[in-house]
C-alpha positions, -999 to 999 in steps of 0.1 A, spaced: -100 115 101 -92 137 71 -64 118 53 -63 81 52 -34 77 30 5 79 25 9 92 -11 37 107 -34 40 116 -69 78 103 -84 87 111 -121 91 77 -135 68 64 -159 36 38 -148 50 4 -156 87 12 -139 66 27 -109 44 -2 -108 71 -26 -110 96 -6 -86 65 -7 -59 63 -44 -61 99 -48 -54 101 -25 -28 68 -41 -12 88 -73 -9 119 -55 4 99 -44 33 80 -79 41 50 -75 20 37 -96 -4 11 -85 -31 -19 -107 -30 -42 -91 -52 -37 -69 -85 -69 -52 -98 -63 -33 -130 -88 -5 -124 -81 7 -160 -91 -27 -178 -123 -29 -153 -137 5 -162 -134 -1 -196 -144 -37 -198 -176 -30 -174 -185 5 -182 -167 16 -213 -148 43 -196 -112 51 -205 -90 64 -175 -53 68 -172 -37 33 -159 -39 26 -123 -36 -9 -106 -44 -17 -66 -21 -38 -53 -33 -58 -23 -2 -62 0 -2 -83 31 28 -91 57 12 -121 67 25 -119 104 9 -84 109 -24 -90 93 -24 -122 120 -17 -106 151 -47 -75 141 -68 -104 132 -63 -117 167 -74 -80 186 -106 -78 159 -114 -103 132 -135 -76 118 -100 -59 109 -99 -85 81 -125 -58 64 -93 -35 60 -69 -64 45 -47 -66 23 -36 -30 24 -45 -9 -5 -15 3 -26 -24 22 -54 -2 33 -84 -18 54 -109 -6 72 -142 -2 110 -135 10 128 -165 42 121 -175 52 105 -141 31 86 -112 11 88 -82 13 60 -55 -8 62 -26 -11 35 2 -39 29 29 -25 44 59 -24 16 84 -26 44 113 -62 47 105 -69 12 122 -58 28 154 -90 50 154 -111 19 150 -105 5 181 -83 11 212 -62 -22 216 -26 -14 223 -17 -42 203 -36 -27 175 -16 2 177 14 -16 178 6 -36 144 -4 -5 127 24 14 138 49 -13 124 30 -19 91 31 22 88 70 20 93 73 -3 69 49 13 43 63 48 47 102 33 44 88 21 12 74 53 0 107 66 11 128 45 -8 106 49 -39 111 88 -39 149 90 -29 158 57 -53 171 32 -29 162 3 -14 141 -3 19 162 6 51 171 -27 69 151 -19 99 121 -23 77 130 -58 67 134 -71 102 
């Protein structure tokens, strides 16, 4: 395994991108359970200045439940992290690729969950890049 994220750069400013990602995650059926402001944390804990970066812990409870039913240890990979970072005058968005879960187990149900989560998250990323709404098929 060499790549474990789905990523893209967008020309929109950081704050605008964070709000857009939150909205598109909701459109794709994901709630944001956690939010970690890495910049604030690193300043507070280490006195280190970094560009703005936030980790959004995204979860679709139905998919999480199905994955946990196949192997409770999958909880260590939940929620699915979505990182938005300032990148020059634009932003970088990286999403943990759910397909990685299939490398950790051979369950057909886990593969199905990973495929659905990946479809929804890639749909969200496509909508972000193309300034669209999430495809109706991703909402179902």
